[in-house]
N, C-alpha and C positions, 0 to 999 in steps of 0.2 A: 283657547286653541286658535292658532292661525296657520292656514295652509296656503302655500304658494301653488298656483295652477299655471302650468306652462304647456303650450301646445303649438303645433305647426311651426317648428323652428326652421325647417327647410334649409338646413345647413348654414344658416346665417349666424355665425359665431359671434359677431359684434352685437347683434340684437340679443342673442342668448345670454351673453355675459352681462349685458346691461340689465337684463331682467333679474338674473340671479343675484347680482350685486345689490340691486334695490331690495330684493326680498330678504337677503341676509342682513342688510342694514335695518330692516324692519322686523327682524327676529322671527321669521317663520319657524314653526315647530316641525312641520312636515311639508312634503312636496308631492304633487301629482304631476306626472308627465303623460300627456294624452296623445302621443303619437305624431307622426310625420316629422321625425327628427332631421330628415335628410332630403336632398334634391333641391334644385331650382336656384341655389347660389353656390359659389365655388368651394365652400369650406367643409366638405363632408368629413374629411379625416380629422380636422381640428374639432369639429362639433362632437364627433363620437368620442374622441379622446377626452375632451372636457366633460362630457356627460358621465363617462366611467369614473373620472376623478371626483366629480361632484357627488356621485352616489356613495362613495366609499365611507364617508363619516356622517351621512345624513339619512333620515328616514324618508325613503322615496317609494312611491307606488307608480308603476309604469305600465303602459299598454302599447299595443301595436297600431299604427296607422296604415292607411292604404299605401303610402309610399314604401313602407317596409315590406308590405305584402307584395308589391310589385317586384322588389329586389329578390325575394324568395322565389317567386314564380319564374323570374328570369334565370336564376341559378339552376332551377330544375330544367328549364328549356335548354340551357347550355349543356347540362349533364347528359341529356337525352339527344343532343345534337339536332334539335328542332329548329333548323335554320330560318324558317319562315317566321318564327316567334322571336328571333334574336333581334335586339335593338340595333339600330344603325345610326350613322351620323346624318341626321336630318331634323327638321323642326318637329316631327312627330315623336321621336324617341331619343334624340341625341342628348337631351338634358339628363335623361335617366341613365343612358350609357356612360356619360361623364361621371355621374354619381357612382354607378356600379364599379367603375374602375378604381375608386378610392377605398372600397370596402375590403376587409380581410375576413378570414374564417371566424374570428371572434365576433365580428359584427353580425354575420349570418346566424350564428348560434344564438346570439343575444336576441335578435328579432324573432327567431323561431320559437323561443321560449316565452315570449310575451303573450298575454291574453289580448283579445280585442275588447273585453269589458271586464270590470271588476266592481264589486260592491264594497265600499269602504264602511267598516263597522268598528266602532270604538265605544266602550261603555260610557254612558252619560251624554252621548251626542247622537243626533239623528243620522241614520245611515244614508249613504249617497250612492246612486248608480253612476258609474263613470264609464265613458266610452269615447272613441274617436268620432265615428259617424253616428251609429246607433248601437243599441245592445246586440243587434243581429248582424250588422255589416259595417265595416270600416269605411265603406264608400257611400253610405246613405247620408243625404244632406238633410239635416233637421233645422230648417230655417225658422227663425222666431215667428211665433203667432200663426204658423201654418198647421193644418190638420194633422200631419204625421207626428208633430210634437205632442199634440193633445192625445193622440192614440197611444203613443208610448207612455205618456204620463199615466194613462189609465191602466196600462198593462203592468208596469213595474210595481214592485212591492215596497219601494222606498218613497219618501216624500220629496226627495231631491234627485235631480239628474243633471250631470255636467257633461257636455259634449264639446267637440271642436269642429274641425274640418271645413266649416263654411267660411271661415275668415271674417265673420261678422260677430263681434261681441255683443252681449246683451242678456236680458232676462225676461221671463214671462211666468205668470202664475195661472194655473188652470185647475179648478176643483181642489183648491188648497194644496196643490203640488207645484213644485218650483223647478223651472228649467233655466240653467245658466249656460252660456257659451262664452268661452274665454278668448275668442278671437285668434289672431295669429301673431306669434312672436316675429317670425322671419319675413313674411310678405303680407304686411297689413294693408287692407283695402281702406281707402279714404283717410289714412293716417300716415302720410309720407314722412319719413324721418323718425317714426315712433314704433316701438315694439308693443304689441297688445298682449297683456297677460292679466291675471286676476289674483286677488287675495280673497280668501274665504275665511271669515272670522266668526267664531261662535258668539252668541249673545243670548239674552233671556227676554222673552216677550210674553206677557201674561202668565208668568210662572213656567213657561216652556222653553227649553233650549232650542235655538234656531241657528241657521247659517245665514250670514249676511255677506253678499259679494261686494267687492270693490274692484271696479274695472279700471285697469291702469293703462296709461300711455307713457312708456319710458323712452326718452330720446336716445338715439344712437347715430353713428356716422353712416348714414345711408349713401352719401356721396362716395365714400370709400368702397362700399359694397358694390355699387353700380359700376365704378371704374374697374374693379377687379373682375366683374362679370364680363366687361368689354375686353379687357387685355389678358385675362388669365386662361383663355382657351374655351371657356364655356359658350360664349357667344358664337364662336366659329363652328362649333360642333352641332349647334341647334339654333340656327339664326333667328327665325321669326318667333319661336316660342320664348326664347331668352330675351329678344327685343321687347316682347310684351311684358315679361317679368321685370325688366329694367324700368319700363314705363311705370309699373306699379310701385317699385321701390322708390322712384324719384317723385312721383306725383300722387300716388294712391289710386290711380285709375286702373281698373282691372278689366282686361278684354280677353284674357287667355282662353277661357273655356269657349267663349263666343267665337273667337278666331278659329280654333280647332274645328268646331262644329261647322262653321262656314266653309273652311277648306275642304272638308269631306263632302259637303253639299255641292260645291263647285266641281269637284271631281266627278260626282255622279251626274251632274248636268252635262258634263263632257262625255258621257257614256263610258266613263272609267269606273270600274268596280274596285275601289280602294281597299286593300287588305292591310290594315294597320300593322306595322308602322310604314308600309311602303306607299306613301302618298307623295306625289311629286311636289317639289318645293314651289313650283309656280302657283299652286293653289293656295299655299300659305302666304305667298307674297301678295296675291290678289286679296285674300282675306284681311291681311294686315293693312293694306292700302284702304280698304273699305272702312276699317275701324280707326284709321289715321294713326297707326302705330309707327313711330319713327324707326329708321334703320340706324342704330347706333354704330354700326361698322363704318358707315360713311363719315360720321362725325369724328370717329377715332382716326380715320385716314387723313382727314383735314388737319387734325392736330399734329400728326406726324410729319406733315409737309414743311 
C-alpha cells in the first residue's frame, strides 16, 4: 500500500501539480489531503478546480485546515454584517481577502463538510490519526520533538499520527508511537524551489505491518509563482505579508509570523490598541525592515522603467 500525503498547498497550483504528477508516476493507491488548500499565492480558483478534478477518480481522504476555517468564519461575519471582522486591503488581512474573492458557494460547502481530523482504518494495516494542526484544533502547532507531540501520542488510540501546519517536515518516535509531518507543498520553509510532500508505504518489520515515510522535495517553477504574486494583484492588496511570502518562495527564509507579531507589538508600544485586521501599514513596514524583508514592489517598478 502506498499513500500520497499532501498538505499546505496554499493555492500554489504549480507546486501542487508537481507533487501529484510525481505521486501518480510512483503509483500511489490512495491520497491524504491535510488542509490549507488555499491562500498566500494567487491561484486559489485553479487550485480548487484541480483538487475537485483530482478527487473524481481517486481514493482521497480530506480534512480542513485553518485557512479553510478562516474563510468560513469570514463568510459568517459578512452574512451578519460584522464590519469590524471583515477583511480589508492591508498586510494584516489583504491576502485572505484576495483568496476569499476567488471562492464560490461550492468551495464553502466543501470546506464546511470537511472534518478537522480523521482516523484512517484499513484491514491489515495500522490505523493512523490524521489532522492539520492537532486532533483538537487546526491551529495548534505540533513541532517535532516538543512536548505537545508527546502528549498527543499518549492520548491517541493509534500508533501513528500525521499532521501538517508547521511547514517543517520530519518524523519522531515516542513510546513506540510515530509522528510524521508532511511539510508544505506550496510555501516550503528552507527548501526554495521545491514542494514538500510525503509518501507513506506499508512494510513488514519483525512480522508486523508498519508504515514507512518518504519525505519528498519535488521541484517546481518558484520563479513563476513569485512573479505572479508580484504582478497579479496579490502583492498590492497585502504588501508586507505577501513580500514576506515571496521571500520564502524564493529563498526558503520564513519571517511571516515573526513580522506580524512584531507589527502588533510596535503598535502597542505606540499606545495604539490594534484590533485585527485594522493595523496601520507603517507598523508592518517597520517590522519588515527589522527582518530585512525586501519590497518586491520596488523591484517590479524598476523592471517596468
